[in-house]
C-alpha positions in Angstrom: -0.1 -0.1 -0.1 2.9 2.3 0.7 3.6 2.2 -3.2 0.1 3.5 -3.7 0.6 6.7 -1.7 1.9 8.9 -4.5 -0.9 7.9 -6.9 -3.4 8.6 -4.0 -1.8 12.0 -3.5 -2.3 12.7 -7.3 -5.8 11.6 -7.1 -7.0 13.7 -4.3 -5.1 16.8 -5.8 -7.0 16.4 -8.9 -10.3 15.8 -7.1 -10.1 18.9 -5.4 -9.1 20.7 -8.5 -12.4 19.7 -9.9 -14.2 21.5 -6.9 -15.5 25.1 -7.7 -14.0 25.9 -4.1 -10.8 24.0 -3.9 -12.2 22.1 -0.9 -14.2 19.0 -0.3 -15.6 17.5 2.8 -13.5 14.8 4.4 -16.2 12.4 5.0 -17.3 12.3 1.4 -13.8 11.5 0.5 -13.9 8.9 3.1 -16.8 7.2 1.9 -15.5 6.8 -1.6 -12.0 6.0 -0.5 -12.4 2.5 -1.9 -13.1 3.8 -5.4 -10.3 6.3 -5.2 -7.9 3.7 -4.0 -7.1 5.3 -0.8 -5.7 3.6 2.4 -8.2 3.5 5.5 -5.7 5.8 7.2 -5.7 8.4 4.3 -6.4 11.2 6.6 -2.9 10.8 8.1 -0.9 9.0 5.5 -2.1 11.1 2.4 -3.6 14.5 3.8 -1.5 15.3 7.1 1.7 13.8 5.8 1.6 16.2 2.7 1.1 19.6 4.2 2.8 21.2 0.9 -0.5 20.1 -1.0 -3.4 19.8 1.5 -4.9 21.6 4.5 -7.2 20.0 6.8 -9.8 22.5 8.9 -13.2 22.5 10.5 -15.7 24.7 8.8 -16.9 27.2 11.5 -20.4 27.3 10.0 -21.2 23.6 9.6 -18.4 22.0 12.0 -17.5 19.5 9.4 -13.9 18.7 8.3 -12.7 19.9 4.9 -9.8 19.0 2.9 -8.6 22.1 1.0 -6.0 22.3 -1.8 -3.0 24.4 -0.9 -2.1 25.4 -4.5 -3.2 24.3 -8.0 -0.7 22.7 -10.5 -1.6 23.4 -14.0 0.2 20.4 -15.2 -2.6 18.2 -13.3 -5.3 20.3 -15.0 -5.5 18.1 -18.1 -8.5 15.8 -18.5 -8.2 12.2 -19.6 -10.5 12.7 -22.6 -8.0 15.3 -23.8 -5.4 12.6 -23.9 -7.6 10.4 -25.7 -8.5 13.0 -28.3 -4.6 13.5 -28.7 -4.3 9.8 -29.6 -7.2 9.8 -31.8 -5.7 12.5 -33.9 -2.2 11.2 -34.0 -2.8 7.5 -34.6 -6.0 7.6 -36.5 -5.6 10.8 -38.2 -9.0 12.2 -37.2 -9.6 16.0 -38.2 -8.6 18.3 -35.1 -12.0 20.2 -35.4 -14.0 17.0 -35.4 -12.5 15.8 -32.2 -11.6 19.0 -30.5 -14.8 18.7 -28.0 -16.0 15.3 -28.8 -16.2 12.2 -26.5 -16.0 8.5 -27.4 -19.5 7.2 -27.9 -20.3 3.5 -27.9 -24.0 2.9 -27.8 -25.3 -0.5 -26.2 -26.4 -3.4 -28.3 -29.8 -3.1 -30.0 -29.8 0.9 -29.4 -31.3 2.3 -32.5 -29.9 5.3 -33.9 -32.3 7.4 -36.0 -31.3 10.0 -38.5 -32.3 12.9 -36.6 -30.8 11.6 -33.4 -27.4 11.1 -35.3 -27.5 14.7 -36.4 -28.1 15.8 -32.8 -25.1 13.8 -31.5 -22.9 15.2 -34.2 -23.8 18.6 -33.3 -23.5 18.0 -29.6 -20.1 16.5 -30.1 -18.8 20.0 -31.7 -20.4 21.9 -29.0 -17.7 23.9 -27.1 -17.5 23.9 -23.2 -15.3 24.7 -20.5 -12.8 22.3 -19.0 -13.8 20.8 -15.5 -10.5 22.1 -14.2 -11.2 25.8 -15.5 -12.6 28.5 -13.2 -15.9 29.5 -14.5 -16.7 32.1 -11.9 -15.9 35.0 -14.3 -18.3 33.7 -17.1 -21.9 34.9 -17.3 -23.9 31.6 -17.2 -27.3 33.0 -17.8 -27.4 32.7 -21.6 -28.9 29.6 -23.4 -25.4 29.0 -25.0 -23.6 29.0 -21.5 -26.3 26.6 -20.2 -25.6 24.3 -23.1 -21.9 24.5 -22.4 -22.5 23.8 -18.8 -24.4 20.7 -19.6 -21.6 19.4 -21.6 -19.0 20.5 -19.0 -21.1 18.2 -16.3 -20.5 15.4 -18.6 -16.9 15.9 -18.8 -16.8 16.3 -15.1 -18.4 13.0 -14.5 -16.1 11.4 -17.0 -13.0 12.8 -15.3 -14.3 11.9 -11.8 -14.7 8.2 -13.0 -11.4 8.4 -14.5 -9.9 9.2 -11.1 -11.1 5.9 -9.6 -9.4 2.8 -9.6 -11.9 0.7 -11.4 -13.5 3.6 -13.6 -16.8 3.2 -11.9 -18.7 4.6 -8.8 -22.1 4.4 -7.4 -24.6 7.0 -8.2 -25.2 7.7 -4.6 -21.5 8.6 -4.2 -21.2 10.6 -7.2 -24.0 12.7 -5.6 -21.8 13.5 -2.7 -19.8 15.8 -5.0 -22.7 17.3 -7.0 -22.7 20.8 -5.3 -18.9 21.4 -5.5 -18.8 20.1 -9.1 -21.7 22.0 -10.3 -23.6 18.8 -11.6 -27.3 18.7 -12.3 -30.0 18.2 -9.5 -31.6 15.2 -11.5 -28.3 13.3 -11.8 -29.5 9.9 -12.6 -31.9 11.2 -15.5 -29.0 13.3 -16.6 -26.4 10.4 -16.9 -29.1 8.2 -18.7 -29.3 10.8 -21.4 -25.5 9.9 -22.3 -26.0 6.2 -22.5 -23.2 5.9 -25.2 -20.6 7.4 -22.6 -21.9 6.0 -19.3 -23.6 2.7 -18.2 -25.8 2.8 -15.3 -26.2 -0.8 -13.5 -29.0 -1.4 -11.1 -27.5 -4.8 -10.0 -26.7 -5.1 -6.3 -28.7 -4.5 -3.2 -31.9 -5.6 -4.8 -31.8 -3.1 -7.6 -31.5 -0.2 -5.2 -27.7 0.4 -5.8 -26.9 2.2 -9.0 -23.4 2.0 -10.4 -22.1 4.3 -13.1 -19.4 2.7 -15.5 -17.3 4.5 -18.1 -17.9 2.6 -21.1 -14.9 3.3 -23.1 -12.7 2.0 -20.1 -14.0 -1.5 -20.5 -13.6 -4.2 -23.2 -14.9 -7.8 -22.7 -15.5 -7.2 -18.8 -11.9 -6.0 -18.3 -10.2 -2.6 -17.9 -8.5 -1.6 -21.2 -5.7 -0.2 -19.0 -5.6 -2.0 -15.8 -3.6 -0.7 -12.6 -1.9 -2.7 -10.0 -4.6 -2.2 -7.3 -7.3 -3.3 -9.8 -5.6 -6.6 -10.7 -4.9 -7.2 -7.0 -8.7 -6.9 -6.3 -9.6 -9.2 -9.3 -7.1 -11.8 -8.1 -8.6 -11.7 -4.5 -12.0 -12.0 -5.8 -11.2 -14.8 -7.9 -9.8 -16.7 -5.0 -13.0 -16.0 -2.9 -15.2 -17.4 -5.6 -13.1 -20.4 -6.5 -13.9 -23.9 -5.1 -12.2 -24.0 -1.8 -10.4 -27.3 -2.6 -8.9 -25.6 -5.9 -8.1 -22.2 -4.3 -4.2 -21.9 -4.1 -3.2 -19.5 -1.2 -0.1 -17.5 -2.0 2.5 -18.2 0.8 3.5 -14.9 1.0 0.0 -13.5 1.6 -0.6 -16.0 4.4 2.8 -15.3 6.1 2.4 -11.5 6.0 -1.3 -11.2 6.6 -2.2 -14.3 8.5 -3.3 -12.1 11.7 -5.8 -10.4 9.6 -7.7 -13.4 8.4 -10.8 -14.5 10.0 -11.4 -17.8 11.9 -12.6 -19.2 8.6 -9.1 -18.8 7.0 -7.1 -20.2 9.9 -6.9 -23.9 8.8 -4.7 -23.7 5.8 -2.8 -26.9 5.1 -0.4 -27.4 2.2 -1.3 -24.2 0.5 -5.0 -25.2 0.0 -8.1 -24.1 1.6 -9.9 -27.3 3.2 -12.9 -25.7 4.7 -16.1 -24.9 2.8 -17.3 -21.3 2.2 -21.0 -21.2 2.4 -23.2 -18.4 1.3 -26.9 -17.9 1.8 -29.1 -18.7 -1.1 -26.2 -19.6 -3.3 -25.3 -15.8 -3.6 -21.7 -14.5 -3.8 -20.1 -13.3 -0.5 -20.2 -9.6 0.3 -17.5 -7.2 1.2 -16.8 -5.7 4.5 -19.2 -2.7 3.7 -22.2 -4.9 3.2 -22.3 -4.2 -0.4 -22.1 -7.1 -3.1 -18.6 -8.1 -4.0 -17.1 -6.4 -7.1 -16.3 -9.8 -8.6 -19.4 -11.7 -9.1 -21.4 -13.4 -11.8 -23.9 -10.7 -12.0 -21.1 -8.2 -12.4 -19.7 -10.2 -15.2 -22.9 -9.9 -16.9 -22.9 -6.2 -16.3 -19.4 -6.0 -18.0 -20.7 -7.5 -21.0 -23.4 -4.7 -21.3 -20.8 -2.0 -20.4 -18.7 -2.9 -23.5 -21.6 -1.8 -25.7 -20.1 -4.0 -28.6 -22.2 -4.0 -31.7 -23.6 -0.4 -30.9 -21.2 1.3 -33.1 -19.5 4.7 -32.3 -20.2 8.3 -33.2 -17.5 10.8 -33.0 
């Protein structure tokens, strides 16, 4: 986890730069720490240990703790979608004006694209907007053109927020925690569903009450196109949990270094194999410590197949 600290510092710095005030409630970051790949003690190991980047204070009016950015770094103010556009331009020779403000759009299978809808998407792709990292306080936002730009900026904001996560996904409820500081629409779910070619909203988990927003372009055949070290470690652990106990091989280094953290169910390890049976109620996959469904489950594998959106085509 020590190796992940520099990445965690960068993620929080970029997250604070997305805020319209340069500050975010500590509790909101704590709730989403798993998505951002932060350690449980991030308040100390990431925030307090890097005073050159962050300041932690109690707001007098609300008595809530806030994380504040000490100084903005212009080198971090580049969105991931801008890097993608540069790749599209250099590798595929796409016209610069066509992709200057465009997003990668992959509609889900069976999504019918009519003539007028395709024209509307073409116009929307070329609509200018302000970067999520740009200070918009100096602009007059009352005009119709400004409102259209703000709507597209909200798409870019959610796009960048998902890119800051480890698995390029986040529950809708946790995205809503950042709605005010990131100038997102009030009816967030309806807004995201208007852009099905960019995002996918899954209702699997917690009996359909848990909404998870995926970034479509980040996935292919159920896997991240650019996996990171923490994502691969989580997948491996999930596969070990779901494998038959007699076939699951436990890494000796893992058992030697973290044996004290295992529950009583994991104490009887002989010859590198798990001898006991893992039982779950009603045949469902085991849940994680937060009471939420495991990230690696058969239902999520089905979700990934829908996230890919293969066969839906793309509009640029």
